[in-house]
Backbone as CSV, one residue per row, in Angstrom:
resi,resn,N_x,N_y,N_z,CA_x,CA_y,CA_z,C_x,C_y,C_z
1,MET,0.530,-0.772,0.140,0.116,0.064,-0.001,0.795,1.175,-0.160
2,PRO,1.006,2.402,-0.843,1.511,3.058,-0.856,1.415,4.314,0.130
3,LEU,2.216,5.009,0.389,2.223,6.084,1.751,1.214,6.706,1.579
4,THR,1.427,7.697,-0.283,-0.056,8.706,0.501,-1.251,7.908,0.723
5,LEU,-1.568,6.728,0.211,-3.029,6.294,0.779,-2.955,6.020,2.289
6,ILE,-1.997,5.662,2.646,-1.809,5.543,4.189,-1.987,6.928,5.234
7,LEU,-1.412,8.007,4.492,-1.468,9.567,4.905,-2.609,9.830,4.631
8,ILE,-3.330,9.911,3.479,-4.947,9.761,3.157,-6.109,9.914,3.865
9,ALA,-5.579,8.494,4.640,-6.433,7.864,5.581,-6.208,7.941,6.772
10,LEU,-4.949,8.867,7.453,-4.890,9.319,8.552,-5.841,10.697,8.903
11,PHE,-5.140,11.254,7.652,-6.117,12.947,7.363,-7.203,12.471,7.513
12,ALA,-8.325,11.481,6.991,-9.556,11.626,6.764,-10.264,11.110,8.337
13,LEU,-9.876,10.181,8.815,-9.446,9.484,10.466,-9.564,10.524,11.496
14,ALA,-8.653,11.643,11.407,-7.752,12.609,12.016,-9.214,14.007,11.796
15,PHE,-9.876,13.873,10.726,-10.842,15.338,10.416,-11.932,14.184,11.132
16,LEU,-12.357,13.238,11.138,-13.431,12.750,11.759,-13.426,12.825,13.284
17,MET,-12.453,12.615,13.362,-12.388,12.632,14.686,-12.497,13.989,15.606
18,PHE,-11.660,15.239,14.616,-11.843,16.774,15.048,-13.464,17.240,15.018
19,ASN,-14.177,17.044,14.049,-15.608,16.935,13.815,-16.387,16.177,14.868
20,ILE,-16.132,15.044,15.302,-16.349,14.440,16.536,-16.450,15.405,17.840
21,VAL,-15.642,15.469,18.058,-15.072,16.372,19.414,-15.668,17.662,19.335
22,VAL,-15.415,18.603,18.107,-16.645,19.689,18.296,-18.034,19.620,18.743
23,SER,-17.917,18.580,17.647,-20.058,18.405,17.484,-20.130,18.194,19.240
24,VAL,-19.310,17.306,19.895,-19.707,16.871,21.425,-19.446,18.116,22.376
25,ARG,-18.922,19.229,21.802,-18.317,20.133,22.811,-19.811,21.335,22.558
26,VAL,-19.839,21.586,20.886,-21.304,22.188,21.229,-22.284,21.653,21.945
27,TRP,-22.545,20.396,22.057,-23.929,19.541,22.437,-23.638,20.259,23.416
28,TRP,-22.508,20.318,24.620,-22.509,20.468,25.700,-23.217,22.367,26.503
29,LEU,-22.803,22.746,25.540,-23.568,24.200,25.270,-24.796,24.183,25.808
30,THR,-24.983,24.434,26.778,-26.569,24.814,27.780,-26.975,25.770,27.251
31,GLU,-26.467,27.078,26.966,-26.784,28.003,26.691,-27.589,28.619,25.164
32,LEU,-27.317,27.435,24.381,-27.330,27.378,23.262,-29.279,27.257,22.917
33,PRO,-29.943,27.544,22.505,-31.100,26.702,21.814,-30.958,25.468,21.572
34,THR,-31.748,24.415,21.455,-31.759,22.982,21.034,-31.180,22.933,19.652
35,TRP,-31.806,23.538,19.349,-31.792,23.685,17.315,-30.341,23.591,17.039
36,ARG,-29.540,24.640,17.550,-28.180,25.148,17.841,-27.050,24.142,18.120
37,ARG,-27.640,23.975,19.003,-26.250,22.628,19.540,-27.150,20.926,18.603
38,ILE,-27.922,20.983,18.658,-27.365,20.021,17.537,-27.558,19.989,15.915
39,LEU,-27.377,21.081,15.309,-27.220,21.076,14.254,-26.021,20.855,13.739
40,PRO,-24.846,20.866,14.246,-23.351,20.443,14.294,-23.319,18.156,14.253
41,THR,-23.781,18.171,15.034,-24.175,16.341,15.141,-25.221,16.155,13.653
42,LEU,-26.132,17.048,13.229,-26.902,16.469,12.433,-26.145,16.288,11.368
43,LEU,-24.907,17.545,10.703,-24.520,17.522,9.382,-23.858,16.771,9.279
44,LEU,-23.044,15.833,10.605,-21.813,15.342,10.633,-22.526,13.776,10.315
45,CYS,-23.719,13.486,11.269,-24.473,11.814,10.740,-25.245,12.273,9.487
46,ALA,-25.283,13.442,8.863,-25.807,13.100,6.844,-24.376,12.778,6.313
47,GLY,-23.431,13.576,6.393,-22.065,13.895,6.026,-21.749,12.348,6.228
48,LEU,-22.201,11.552,7.381,-21.305,10.430,7.220,-22.736,8.992,6.449
49,ALA,-23.581,9.445,6.394,-24.301,8.546,5.838,-23.985,9.099,4.257
50,ALA,-24.206,10.120,3.795,-23.506,10.642,2.566,-22.294,9.608,2.268
51,SER,-20.896,9.742,2.918,-20.200,8.661,2.390,-20.770,7.619,2.826
52,ALA,-21.707,7.035,3.750,-21.800,5.386,3.360,-22.679,5.216,1.842
53,SER,-22.962,6.178,1.385,-23.914,5.719,0.166,-23.116,5.483,-0.816
54,ARG,-21.622,5.682,-0.794,-20.674,4.182,-1.958,-21.418,3.203,-1.480
55,VAL,-21.480,2.322,-0.642,-21.474,1.065,-0.964,-22.184,0.305,-1.724
56,THR,-23.725,1.341,-1.399,-25.007,1.194,-2.714,-24.842,1.592,-4.276
57,GLY,-23.718,1.792,-4.141,-23.119,2.776,-6.077,-23.260,3.980,-6.173
58,THR,-23.789,4.461,-5.200,-24.787,5.849,-5.539,-23.435,6.805,-5.387
59,ILE,-22.382,6.891,-5.892,-20.924,7.497,-5.761,-21.572,9.121,-5.684
60,ILE,-21.826,9.722,-6.672,-22.334,10.999,-7.186,-22.994,11.594,-5.684
61,VAL,-23.511,11.102,-5.196,-24.459,11.575,-3.366,-22.938,11.772,-3.027
62,ALA,-22.183,10.812,-2.858,-21.412,10.722,-1.837,-20.133,12.068,-2.060
63,GLU,-19.818,11.703,-3.396,-18.765,12.974,-3.927,-19.768,15.058,-3.737
64,THR,-20.844,14.834,-4.002,-21.330,16.076,-3.822,-21.858,16.210,-2.771
65,LEU,-22.072,15.682,-1.305,-22.420,16.233,-0.432,-21.623,15.407,0.324
66,ALA,-20.326,14.496,0.962,-19.798,14.066,2.078,-19.378,15.297,2.747
67,PHE,-18.076,15.546,1.778,-17.082,16.687,2.039,-17.994,18.041,2.513
68,PRO,-18.748,18.316,1.578,-19.165,20.264,2.275,-20.066,19.544,3.588
69,MET,-20.727,18.462,4.023,-21.063,18.250,4.955,-20.246,18.245,6.264
70,ASN,-19.453,17.477,5.939,-17.984,17.833,6.527,-17.329,19.108,7.356
71,LEU,-17.315,19.114,6.377,-16.740,21.045,6.457,-17.877,21.856,6.862
72,ALA,-19.235,21.596,6.807,-20.335,22.953,7.020,-20.195,22.104,9.039
73,THR,-20.090,20.964,9.213,-20.319,20.602,10.624,-18.659,21.261,11.535
74,THR,-17.764,21.380,11.163,-16.440,22.106,11.332,-16.547,23.480,11.508
75,LEU,-17.239,24.152,10.842,-17.365,25.922,10.873,-18.712,25.661,11.604
76,ILE,-19.121,25.146,11.417,-20.887,25.439,12.083,-20.500,25.730,14.035
77,GLY,-19.809,24.643,14.200,-18.949,24.271,15.459,-18.328,25.212,16.090
78,LEU,-17.329,25.162,15.505,-16.197,26.133,15.426,-16.551,27.726,15.948
79,PHE,-17.616,27.802,14.629,-18.249,29.572,14.957,-19.056,29.422,16.137
80,GLU,-19.531,28.403,16.807,-20.512,28.608,17.762,-19.488,28.304,19.412
81,LEU,-18.172,27.470,19.191,-17.388,27.550,20.393,-16.612,28.500,20.527
82,ASN,-16.606,29.589,18.980,-15.447,31.096,19.394,-16.184,31.891,20.213
83,ARG,-17.545,31.599,19.100,-18.692,32.720,20.236,-19.001,32.862,21.610
84,HIS,-19.532,31.285,21.830,-19.670,31.501,23.509,-18.330,31.234,24.016
85,ARG,-16.943,31.135,23.697,-15.623,31.640,24.536,-15.572,33.433,24.420
86,ALA,-15.946,34.296,23.696,-16.156,35.535,23.719,-17.258,35.907,23.756
87,ARG,-18.195,35.612,24.177,-19.131,36.046,25.477,-19.191,35.631,26.445
88,ARG,-18.044,34.291,26.616,-17.871,34.230,28.330,-16.512,35.365,28.757
89,THR,-15.694,35.696,27.864,-14.718,36.630,27.766,-15.286,37.924,28.912
90,ALA,-16.356,38.253,27.395,-17.229,39.414,27.793,-17.509,39.991,29.080
91,GLU,-18.094,38.389,29.199,-18.788,38.676,30.742,-17.783,38.833,31.849
92,GLY,-17.089,38.202,31.655,-15.444,37.926,33.037,-15.452,39.486,32.775
93,ASP,-15.043,40.300,31.864,-14.307,41.933,31.972,-15.597,42.401,32.367
94,ARG,-16.542,42.489,32.704,-17.342,43.591,32.729,-16.829,43.594,34.506
95,PRO,-16.623,44.642,34.894,-16.328,45.128,36.749,-18.199,44.469,37.267
96,GLU,-17.392,44.150,38.869,-18.320,44.055,39.553,-18.688,45.064,40.403
97,ALA,-20.447,45.322,40.227,-21.093,46.680,41.082,-20.714,46.425,42.223
98,SER,-19.940,47.513,42.858,-19.853,47.478,44.195,-21.349,48.065,45.285
99,ALA,-21.638,47.313,46.268,-22.801,48.053,47.302,-22.384,48.763,47.643
């Protein structure tokens, strides 16, 4: 097996694990509405289903939808995590009201 195939498989596995970690971290953000917490996980599941459709011979669906859905999972998840982090630091910078 050529080294390039091994490297591509390792990159795909690392990208999948990163997407799973991001989806789980967004799921734990209780301040978000439910649909925004679930969205990265649903996109990840849809991307995995599109990738699994290669087995049935519908390669066009897998080539068209799988990578964009996985990329959308990453971008939306990172957006939500960065927004949450910015909101928490903005709340932490506020001075306490003295009595």
